[in-house]
N, C-alpha and C positions, 0 to 999 in steps of 0.2 A: 419436458420430463422424459428422460431417456432419449436414445437415439443421438444424432449428430446435428450440431448447429455450426454452420461454416458461414462466416462474414468475410467477404473478400472484396476489397476495393470500394467499400460503402462509406458515404458520409451519413451519419445518424445524429440528428439534433433532437434532443429530448427535453425541449422547454427549460433552458437554464434559469428561468425566472421562477420556476415551481420548486418549492422546498419542503415537500411533505411526504411521508411514507409511514407505514405501519397500519393500524386499524383505526377506521373512522368511527365517529361517535355513534353511527347507526349499526355498527358491528360488521360492516361489509369491508373486507380486507382490501387493501390497495397497496401498491408499491410503485414508486415512481423511478425504478431503474430502468435505463435504456434497454438493457438486456437482463433478464433473470433466467436462471437455470436451476433445475432441481435434481437431486438424486444422482442417477448414473449417466446423466447427459454429458457428452463430449462436446466442448466448445472450442472452435478454432477461429481466431480473428486475425486477419492479416491485411496490411495495406489499407487500413480503414481510419476513419476519423470519427470519434464519438464524443459528443458534449452532452452534458446532463445537469440539471439543477440538483440531483441527488447522486445515486450511483450510475456510473456508466455500465458496469457489469456487476451483477450481485448474484452470489451463490445462496440458495435458499435450503432450508433444512439442515440446520447445524448438526454436525456429527454423522450424517447419513450420506452426504454427497460422495460419490465414488467415482466419478467421470474424470477425464483428462482435460486440462485447460491449457490451450496454446495460444499465446499473444505474441505477434511478430510485426515489426515494422509498422506500428499503428500509434495514432495519438489519441489520448484520453484526457478529458478535462471535466472536472466537477466544479460548480460554482457554489456548493453547499458550505454554509458556515453555521456554527451554533449562535451567531449573531442574528441570523435571519428571522427566526421565530421563537428560539429558546426551547423548542420542543423536539423538532425533527432535524437531524443532520446526518451526514454520511461522508465516508471516505470516497474517493473517486472510484474505487472498486473494492469489493469484498470477495475473496476467492476461497472456495472449498474445492476439495477433490483428492483423488488418490495420486495425481501428478499434475504439477504446475510448471510451465516453461514459459519465461518471458525474455524476449530478445529484441533488441533494437527498437523498443518502444519509447515513447515520451508520455509521461502521466503527470498531469498538473492538478493539484487540488488545493483547498483551503483548509477544511476540517481534517484532511488527510489524503495521502496519495493512494497507497496500496495497503490493504489489510489482508493477511493470509492466516487462515484458521485450519487447524487440524492436520493439514496436509504434511506427510512425512517425506515427501519427495518433490521439493520445490527449488527451482534454480532460476536465478536472474543472472544473465550473462553480459548483457550490454544494454545501453539506453540512457535515458534521463529521467529522473523521478524526483519531484520537488513539490514544495508547498509555498504559498505566498499569502501574505496578509491581505485582507480586504482593505482598501484605502481608508485610512483613519482608525483602523482597528489593529489589535494584536490577537488575531484569532487563528493563526495557522498552526497545524499540529504536525504530525510525522510524515515523512515522505514514504516510509515503509514501516508498518506495524505488524508484529508476529505474536500470535496468541492462540489459546486453546491447544497447546502442545505441538504446534506446528514447528517444523524445522526447515529453515530456508538457508540455501547456499548461495553466496554472492560471488561470482567469478569476475565480474566486470560491471561497468555502468557508473553513473554519476548520481549521487543522492544528496540532496540539500533541503534545508528547511529554514524558515524565516526566524524562528524563536528557539531559545534554550528553555525546554520544559523539564529540565533535570532537577530543578529545585536548588541548584547551586551547590549541592553537596557532593556531586560527582565531578571528577576531572575529565569531562568529555571534550574540553578545549575547543568548543565551538557551539553549534546549534544542534537540536534533537532531530537527526535525520532518520536513523535506523534504530528502532526501539522495540523491545519485546515486553510483554506483560500479560496481565490477566483480563484485559479489556473491561476493567472496573466492575466486573460481575463475578469475580472469584473463579474464573476458568483456570485450567492449568496454564502456566506461562509458556510462551514460545521460546525458540533459541535460533541463533544465527551462526553460520559457519562462514568465516571470512577468508576467502581465497583470492581477493582482488576487489577493485572498485575504488572510487574516489568519494569523499564524504565531507560534509560541512562540519561535522563533529564525530567523535568517536561513538560507535554503537553501544548500547547499554540496555539492561534489564531494569525497567523502572520499578518493578515489584521487589526484587532482591537488592536493588541499588549496587549492581556490579557492572563495571565496564568490560565489554568483551575484548578479549585478546584474539588475534588472528589465529587460524588453524596452524598446526605444526608445520614448520618450514616457511612461515610467512611472518610479516611484521608490519606494524604501523610505521609510516614515514611521512614527515611533513611535506606539504607541497608549498613551494615558494612561489609567490606571485599567481596563485591559483584563484584569486578572487574569493567567492564564497566557499569554494572547495579547500579545506585545510589539511585533510589527511588522505592518504592512500594506503592500500594494502598491497604489498609487493613481496615477491619471493626473497628469502633470505640468501 
């Protein structure tokens, strides 16, 4: 809470078989995030490998976090799924803060990859961000979810997801990789500014049912022979 947290060159394994967070029946709070930060803490993670049964990194204190979050050249993986216990599940990371920068990372999740809330200055510039189904299940959600009024700019990177969660009414022409919305709790919806990147399906807002167009001067372009990646955003 406050101050600087720097994780450099560390491998952190946070029991990938443990899938609980929130408040226990006895009223004692607990959170199974590998790293949790509050309020104005600045968090820098680089050259690290973090695996967790719930969050790998989790911002706490919705709407009050004001620190800067920097993730560079690191691997993050969460094994959490809503199929585990039907009660507690998590994205691989939930990020709050005044500034978020993600560069050259790999984030693998099932329930979701990255969730960014509130931040008005978030940029993802490179890396791989994806979700996979648990074997025998269809439980993967979004590689990147943007909510509670957050604004995220994507200038590069690869974003892919296992399933189409759009409901079939939107022409995302692929799977639900980058999605904004209200987090199912009536928060203000987030938004994305597309200036690069490759995607398994077009980005969209699931609350307003609108597919995002790239920023001025950019366009959607199909990827031939790209496997799971169907679309990229390129300069016109």
